[in-house]
N, C-alpha and C positions, 0 to 999 in steps of 0.2 A: 180387298174383301171379296170373297167368293160366296155366292148364294146358289148352290147346286139346287136344281129343280124348282127354281123360283116360279116359273110358269108351268102349270099342269097342261095336259095335252088339249083340253078345250081352249084354254087361254092362248096356247100356242097357235091353234087353228085360227082362232079369231084374229090374233096379231098378224098371221101370215096373210089373211084375207085383206086386212088394212094395208099391209105393205104391197100386196099385189096391185091394189088400187093406186097406190103411190107411184109404182113402176109404170102403170098404164098412162099416168099423167106426166111422169118425168122418167123416160126410158133409161135403162142401164147403158152405159157407155164405158169405153176403156180409157182410163187416165193414163197419162204419160209422164215419164220422169223429166224433172227440169233439165235444161241444157241438152241432154242427149236425145230426148224425144222417145226413149224406149218405153214400150208399153208395160203397164202393170199386168200381172197375171190375174188379178181380179177385175171384175166389172163393178161399177158403182153408179149410185145416184145419191140424192139427198132429199130430205123434207125439212120444213121449217123456214123461218125468215132468211136464213143463210145457208149456203152449202159449201162444203170444202171441195176444192178442185186442184188438180195438178196437171200442168202441161209444160211446154218448153219455157214459159215465162216464169214458172215457179209454183210454190204452194200458196194457196190463198183461199179466202172465203169470199163468196159473191152471192147476190140475191137471185141470180138466174142460171138455168141449165146451159152449160157451155155449148151445147149443140143445137138445142131448140130456141134458146134465148128466152124461154118463158119462166115466169117465177116458179120456185119450188113449191110443191103442195104442202099443206099443213102437217104438222107432226100429229099422228093418231093419238087420241085421248089416252089409250092404254099405255103408251110410252110416256106420256106426261105424268100419269099416275106413278109409274115405276121410277121416274126421276125423283119425284117427291118422296116415295116410299123408301127406295134404298139409297138414293143419292143424298137425300136430307138437306138439299139446297133451296133456299127460299125463291130466288129468281128462277124463271123457267129456262129450259135449254133453248138456245137460238139455232141450233143445227142438229140434224140427225143424219149421220152417214149411213148409207145402206150399202154394204159390200156384199157381193155374191161371189162365193169361192166354188168354182168347179172343182172336180176331184183332184186336178193337178196344180191348183192354184196355191200360192204361198204368199206370205208377207214377212219381209225381213225385219230384223230388230230395228226399232224406231222409237222416238218419243213423240207424244202428242203435244207439240210446243208451238203451234201456229195460232194460238189464242193470246189475247192480251191480258188475261187474268187467270192465274193458275190456282186461285183459292177455290174455284168451283170444281167439283169432281168431273170425272169421265165415267159414264154409266154405260155398260155394254150388255146386250142380250144376244143370245145365240138361238138360232132356229135351223133345224135340218141335221145333216151329218155331223158327228163329233169331230173335233180338231184337236190336234196336239199344239197346245199353247205354251209359249216360252215367255218368262219374265225374269228381269234382272234388277239391278239398281238403277241409280240415276246417272252412272257412268258407263259408257259402252263396254268398258273392260271388267265390270263387275261380274261376279259369278251369276249364272242363270239357273233357273229350275223349270222344269216342264210338267205340265199336267193336262188332263183331258177337259175340254169344255163341250158338254152335251146339249142337245137341244132342250131349251127351256132354262138353262143356267144363265145367271146373271153375275156380273163382276163390276166392282167399282174401283177406280184408281183415284185416290184422294190423299190429302195431307202430304206426308213425305214421299209417298209412292205415286203422287200424281204425275211425276215426270220420269217414272220407271221406263226403262227400255223394255219393249215387249214385241212379240211377233207370232206368227202362225207357222209352224214347221210343216205341217201337212194336214190334209183332210182324210178322215178314215171313212171311205166310201161304204155304204150299205149299213150304216149304223142307226139310220132313222128313215121312216116312211113318210115324214111330214110333208116334204116338198113334192113328193110324187116323182122325183128324179134325184140323182146323186148330186150332192153339193151341200153348201152351208150358206146361210145369210147371217151376217153379223150386223147389229143395229148399234151405233154409237152416238150417244147423246152428249152434247157439249155446250157449255157457255163460251161464247166467243169473246165478249167484253171489248174493251178498247184495243185497237190495233192499228 
């Protein structure tokens, strides 16, 4: 489900200020691919009781920042409200991934499947430059379609589409003035559940 323009400009600015506070407490870092150690093109951090990390040991959730060892900061209230409003799930999110895409960053097709319970949605909010987003079905070979996600847009993966393959093909630099620099921030709220 796509909600274009879910956040107006003042709401985007307020959320960006809250995310900058998160980043000040839990600095952006470069995750690495399991086994190969190849760096991601995005930088990331997290907020909430758990954070998603990736390194040579694999993908996982953990309660502390992989470089500083400190607990992740709390999820901002505005994101918790978005989870309830558009995610429609009773239990609160346990993790919020904060991905920063520089203009050259990409994210290959993947499924969000490191959680123990797929009945909860994945709620995503975009800030900054527009991206070209690609989504398919639950099999990697399924046909995909692409569309633009702009600053303030929200998207929910739920139900049959909870495990849809998706990714970011490119960032369209210069499409937003929100960040004060080229790039995009994507915020992804998740329930982790038993794992």
